[in-house]
N, C-alpha and C positions, 0 to 999 in steps of 0.2 A: 233389759239390764243396762245399767250405766257402764261405761268403759272401765271405770275403777272397780266396779263389782265383778266384771268379767276377769280382770287382772287378779283380784283377790281369789276368786273361785279357781282359776287355772293354777295359780301358785300353790294354793292349798291342795289341789289335786296332785301336784307334783311332790310337794313336801310331805303331805299327810301328817302335818304337825302344826297346830295353831301357833305355838310359840315361834317356831322357825319362820313360818309364813309372815307373822307380824314383824319379826326382825328384818327379814329380807325386804319387806315393803315399807319399812320405817313407820309402821302403824302400831297401835295398841292391840293386844289380844281381844279386848272387848270390841274394838272396831271390826276386826275380822269376823268374830262370832256374830255380831249384829248383821253384817252384810250377808253372811251365809244363811242366817235364819230368815232374813227378809226375802231372799230368793226362794227359799224352800216354801215360804208361805204363798208367794206368788205362783209357784209351780204346783202347789198342793202335793208335795212329795219330798221325801228326804233325799238329799244329795250325798250325805256322808253318814256312815254308822260310827258313832262315837262310843268309846268305852273309857275307863280310867287309864288304860294303857295304850290303846291304839285308835287310829282314825283310818277308816277305809271308805272307798267310794262305793255307793250303792249302784245297782244297774242303771238307775236314772242318772246318777252322777257320771258314770262312765260314758253314757250316751251323750250327755251334754258336753263333757270334756272333748270327746272326739268330734262333735259337731262344731264347737266353738274354736278349737285350736287353730285350724287353717285360716279362718276368717280373722281371728285376732292377730295372727302373724302378718297378714296383708295390711291390716289397719295400722299396725306399728311401723311397718315398712313405709307406708304412705306418709305417716306423720314425720318419720325420719327424713324422708326425701323433701317434704315441705320445709322442715326446719333447716335443712342444708341449703335449699334455695334461698331462704330468707337470710341465711348467714353468708351466702355467696360461696358455698362449698362445691365448687366445680372447677375443672381445669385439668391440666396435664402435669403430672409429677415427673420432672426430669431427674433421673436417677443415674449417677455415675457408677459403672460396674467394670469388672475386668473380664475379658474373654467370654467363656461359655457360661458364666454365672447367671445371666438372665434366665436360662432354661431351668436353673435350680431354684428360681424364685417364682415359678409359675403358680404355685399354691397360694403365695402371698398376694400376687397381683390379681388372681381370680377372685379371692375373697374381698379384697379392697374394692374392686370394680362392682362386685355384687352388692356390697353395702352402699356404694356411692356411684350410682350409674352415670352421673354427670362427670365423672372423673376418669382419667386414664393414666397409664404409666409409659414413659418413653425412656429407653435405655441409651445412655451415652457412654461410649467406651473410653477408659483412661488407661495409661500405661504406667508400669511400676517405675519407669525411669523419670517420670515427672508426675507423681500421683496426685498432687494437690493443685495442679494448674486449673482444672475445670472449676473446682469448688471455690478457689480463691477469686476467680474471675466472675463468679456468679452464674456460670453457664449451667450448673446443675443445682437443684434444690437440696439434694442429699447425696451421699456417696456410700457405697458398700465397701468397707475396708477391713483387712484383718487387723487384729489388735496386737500391740498397743498403738494408739495414734496420739503422739505427744504434742502435736502441733498447737501452738497458741492460736486463739481465735476460732477454734472449732469446739463443738460440744458433742458428747457421745450420746447416741440414741440406743435403742434396744438391739441386742444380738438377734440375728435371724438364722444363721447357719453355723454349724460346727463340723469339723472333719479332721481326719488324720493326714499324714504326710508320707511322701515317697521320695526316693533319691533317684534322680535321673543320671544314668551313667552310660558310657559308650558300650557297645556290644563287645568290644575288645578289652574292657576293664576286668580286673580280677574280681570285682564285685558283681559282675553281670550274672554269674551263675548262682549267686546266693539267694536263698529264699527270703532272707531278711537282713537288714543292716542296722547298725547303731549309729548314734551321733558321733561316737568315738571313731568310727570309720572315716570321718571327715579329716582326721588328723593328718597334716602334711599334704593334703590335697588342695586343689584350687577351685574356688567358686567364682561366679561372675562378679564384676564390679558394676553397680547400677548407675554410676555417675554422681555428680554433685547435687542434683536436684531431688534426690531421694532421701527422705529423713533417715538418718543413720540408725536410730533405735528401732524404727519400723522395719527396715530391711534386715537388721540383725536378728529380729524375731524369727525370720525365715532362714537366713544364711548367717549363722553365728561366726564370730571372729575366732572363737576358741571352742574346743569341745568341752563337755561337762567336766572332763578331767584336767582341763587347762591347757591342752595341746593346741598349737597354732593351726588355724585354717587360713590358707593364703587367698588373697584377692587377686583375680587375674584379669583377663581382657574384658573390656567394657561391652555390655549388651544393653540395648534400649528397648527391645521387644521380646516377646516370648519366643518367636521363631528364631531370633538371633541367639537366644539361649540354647535352644535345641540344636542349632547348627554347631555351636561351640561344643556341646556335649557329644554330639555324634562324631566329631573329629578327635575326641579325647582330650581336648584342651581344658575342660572344666568338668566338674560334677555339680549338680544343683538340687537342693531340696525343693520340692514342689508340693502343692496341696493335692490330696489324693484324688479329687474329682477329675483331674486332668486325664486319668486313665480311660475315661469313657469317651473322650472327644477327639483324640488325635492318635494316629499311627505315624511315627516319624522314623524313617529308616536309620538304623545304626544306634538307636536309643533304647535302653531298657529301663523300666521303672521298678524299683525295689522298695517294698514297704520299710519304713523306718520304725523300729520297735519302740524306741524310747523318746520319740519326738512329742512335744506337747501338742494337744489338740489345737488346731487353728480355730479361732472364734471370729466370725465375720459379723460386724455390727454396722448399723447405719450411723453415719457421721454427718453433722449439720453445722452450718454457720451459727455463730452466737446470736445473731438477730432472730427475732420471732418469726417462725414460719407462717406462710399463708395458710388459710383454713384447710385447703385440700391437701397440703403437705402434712399439716398436723394430723389430719384424719388418716393419712397413710402410716405415719409413725405410730399412731395409737392402734391401728389395726395390727401392725407388726408386734407391738408390745403385748396386745391381748393374745395373739396366736402363739407367741413364744418362739424360741429357736428350734430349728429342725436339724437333725444330724444327717449329713450326706456321707459318701464313701469314706471310711476311716483308713483306707489304705492297708494297714497291717491286719485288718480284721479278717481278711480272707486268706485261705491257705493255698491259693493257686500260685504256681511258680511265675515269676515275672516274665512278661513277654515284651514284644516291641513296644516302643513308646506309644502308649495310648495317652500319652501325655499331652494334654493340650488343653488349653483353656481358652484358647482363642487367639486370634491374631495378636492380641496384645498381652496375653498371659505371659508371665515372665517367670524367671526363676522364682521369685517370690510371688509373683502374681498368681501363680497357679490358681 
């Protein structure tokens, strides 16, 4: 059988419909029928039972499908690898991330490397206090950031993670014993100041200047890293919204993480320079786009009472970084 005939047979064995098979392979139905008929003549047996309403595999067809499928997959993989080599699709994708997020991307990295064995991914940590330094300097090919990212000169790639949010408060806070809080509970309280190198719109998406009801949220002492934020929270000087996945990574004395009921979901997306990416970077972006975004801990989704700060995202996680 020719490779194209194998593809036609396996697709029809999956679709069990001549029209859908033709459409999927961009062929005419006549071409599909001719290919199957030719193989049946060569094998001296029917591969499919056809009626006016249904198409089903015969026992011979089932056996041929089961025998061909593994080998066809290996052939396609070999051809893909050869094409990548010809196009130069190899190399390391340097990806800017915050704190513990690399562990949340294992599924994406594993699939990318399985598809492109000549490629790898290297994580480079950035901090919320200067989140664009690496990508502006060309030290990373792409960066994982929560939305929105209003910075000129960058373009938005696919979303890869979504999650809820929690509020980090001191154990002495009146909010510490609450099962849940609202964004209105930020009214009159103080959140960290990220400094002048953090895009305002981006930071406000995590730490708003006003509650949904319009009440003021104060900006307080400056923090440059996630650990600095936790230290400020523990002493009661600030409270800070964080992304919910931090609860899995850190226990910080004196800090409690309380789910925020009405906070919008955080959407983490890949951000790239406007210039055309290298082939291996483009392949990584396409893999992420094909797989779609995955949801991680939504914070308020669980009914447990808040405990000590499992907050942590990593040495660089920050109030907003979470």
